[in-house]
N, C-alpha and C positions, 0 to 999 in steps of 0.2 A: 914417336916413341916406338923402340924395338918391339916386335911381337916375339914372345919366347916361344911360341906354339910354332911359328913359322922357323924359329932355328932348329926346334927339335926336328922339324920335317927335314931341313937341310943336312942334317947330320945322320939321317935314318940309315941310309944305305951302309954306313961303315960303323953301326953299332951291334954289338953282341946280341945273342939271342935273349939274355936276361935285359940288357938295356932296351930293347925293343918292347920287351913286356911293359916295362916301366912307361915307355915313351907312349904305347898305345892308351895307357891308363890315362896318363895326364893329358893327352889331347883329347880324349873322350869325357874327361872329368874335371878341368881346370879349376873349378871353383873349389872342389875338395881339397886341393893342393894348398889354398889359402886359407882354409877354414878347420882342416884337420892335422893334427901332429903328424911327424914323420914316422914314429912308431906304427901308428895305426893305418898310415898310406902303406908302408911296407908290409904289413899285416894283410891287408886287402890284396895287395898285389901278389902276395905270396913269395916275397923276397927279403933279404935282410936289410937292415937299416943302413948299413954301409955299402949296399948295392946301390939304394937311391942315391947317397951321398956321392958315391963315384959317378952315378949317370950325370949329374950334374956339372961335375967337372969335365967330363967328356965332350958335354956341348960347350964348353966354354965359359962356364962360371967359376967362380972362386971355391964355390961350395954350394950345398942346398939351400943353406939360409939365403944367399946371394941370388938364387935362382927363385926363390919362393917370393921374395921382396920385389923382383921385377914383374914376375908374373902378377902380384897383387896390384902394383901400380898400373899395368897395362889393363887389368880387368876393370879397376876403379876409373881410369881415365876413360874407357869406354861406356862405361854406365853413365858416366856423369855428362859426357860431352853435348847430348841432347836433350838434357833436362828441361831447360826452358821451353823448346819446342813441344815436348811431350806434355808439360803442365797445360800449354795452349791447346794443343790438339792431339790426344794421343793416336787416334786412327790414322793421321797423316804418316806419323813416324813407323806405325805397324805396316801401313800398306807399303810405304816406300821402301822398307827393310825388304819385304817379301818380293817387289818388283826388282830390288837389286839382285837378289840371290837368285831369282828366276832369269834374270839377265845373263846370269853366269853360266847357265847351263849350255849355251853354244860354245862357250870357250873350254868346258870341261869335256864334251863329248864331241867326238867327231862325226862328221857325216857318214864316214867310212864304218864306223862302229854301228851306228844306227841302221844302215842298211844291210850290213853283215848279219845284225840280230834279226832284221824282217826276212833275210833270204833262209836263217836258220829256221825260222818259225814256219815258213811256208814249205819247207822241204822235210820237215818233221812228222813222223807218223802220229806222235802223240806229243802234246805240248801240257806242263804242267807248271804252274806258278806257285812259289812258295814263300810264306812270310809267317813269322810269330808276332805275337803280341800287336803293337800299332803298325807294323809293316804288313801284317796280313789285311789289312783295310787296302793298303795299295796293291797288293796281290789281287785281291778279290775285285777291287775297282777295275783293274787291268782286265781281268776275266770278263766281267760285264759289260765294259765298253767294247771288247772285241765281239761279243755276241751280238751286240746291236748292228755290226756290219756282217754278220753271218758266220763268223769263225767262233767255233766251241771249243775250248779248253777248260780245264780244271784248274781250282786253286785249293791250297791246304795249308792249314794253321796249326794243327795238332802235333804236338811233338812225337807222339808215337806213330801216327800214321806217316809222318815226314819220313822217320827212320824205315819203316816198312816198304815205303816207296822206294827209298834209296836202294833197298835191298833187290828191287826188281826192274830198276831201270835198265834200258837196253840201248843200243847204239842208234836205235831209230827214234829216241825221246830226246826232247828239248826241255830243259829244267831252268825256267827262271827264278832266281833268287832274289827276294827283297829283303834285305837287313841293314839298318843304319849302321851298326858296328859289330854285331854278333855278340855284343855284351853277354847274352844269355847263353853263349857257347852252345848254340844248336846246330851249326852247321861245320865248324870247324872238326868237332870229334866225327861227324859222319864221314866227311872226307878221309879221315884217318882210317874209320872202320871198313870203308869199301873203296880201297885204293884202286882197285881194278876196273871201277864203273865206267862204261863205255858212252854214258850219255853225253849230250852236248849241254856244257852249263853255261849259263850266263848270270852273272852276279851284278846286282845293282845297289849300291853302298855308298856310305859317306866316309868309309875308312879304307883309306888306302893301302894298309898294310895287312890285311887279311892273310892268315897263312896258307888259304886255299886258292889263293889268286892264280898260281901257275897252272891250276886245274881247270879254269875257265878260258873257253874259246873267246869270250869277251868280258871284260871287267869294268863296268862303269862306275867312276866316281865322281857323284854329285856334292855340290857345295854343301855344306852342313849349317843350315840356318841356326839350330839350337847351340851351336860353338859360338855364335856371335856375343860379345861380351855384354852388349845390351839386350839382345833378344833370346836369351836362353829358354825363355818360357814359350818361344814360338816352335812349331811342330816340323820337323823334317818331311813328315808324308806329303805336305802340301808340295814340295819340292819333287818329290817321288811321283805324285800323281801328273804334274806338269810334263815331266820326263816321259810318263806313259802316254801322253796325248802325242807328243813327238813321235814316239816308236808307234803308235797305231797310225799315225798319218802315213808313215813309210810302208808298213805292213798292208793298209788299204790299197794305197798306189801300186805296189806291186801285185797285189792280189787281183785288182781289176785288169791291170794289164797282161797277167797271165790268161784271165777269162778272155780277152780280146783276141788272142791268137787261135 
């Protein structure tokens, strides 16, 4: 069965600004589309009902109803495909789903990206890791793990403090941002408010279409386990934390090599 979410991704580069806002919302909230009416969807996104209908046609459907039906079929098929196995042993499915998404990390992130982030970290005078809500747990975990190898950085999860920090970042700073989708709209407005910040920005996310992508020296897009049609209750932060371990390994290796010289 065709995946309507993959179709949206394939059309993304040719979409208008309004279409992209609709696309991002649908990718991040696919279940809302099949359970909430088009009027409420349009209101939530902040666009007109006709804009949502035009979007469906632009990505190859006869209309919104056609798109909504295929998305519903896709989600239902995903939920039901492993029901028997789940009833026998739910932990097998949960563990195998996490393993599958973890194994996608090497495909999603290149070795060059990881090494570049490690180089940025070791050359920075000051490094700060940012995250809000659950993503702050990932930011704080990375800080604590780095401390165990003798590298001390700060982490921050408060919206007000993050804004204050954005105002003071310099070209000697490395800023690592953890955000699943920036649905809380914490970071996008800050990049607009401080367009001339010379800090080195790295973003780790599950959203390939964040508007501040071009402001980042590295933009890491991890596989989003919570978007899985079966596993929507599983937490993306587990994937973030595994990526952190990959990054820590690269940083520790380069740090030790530097000390040997």
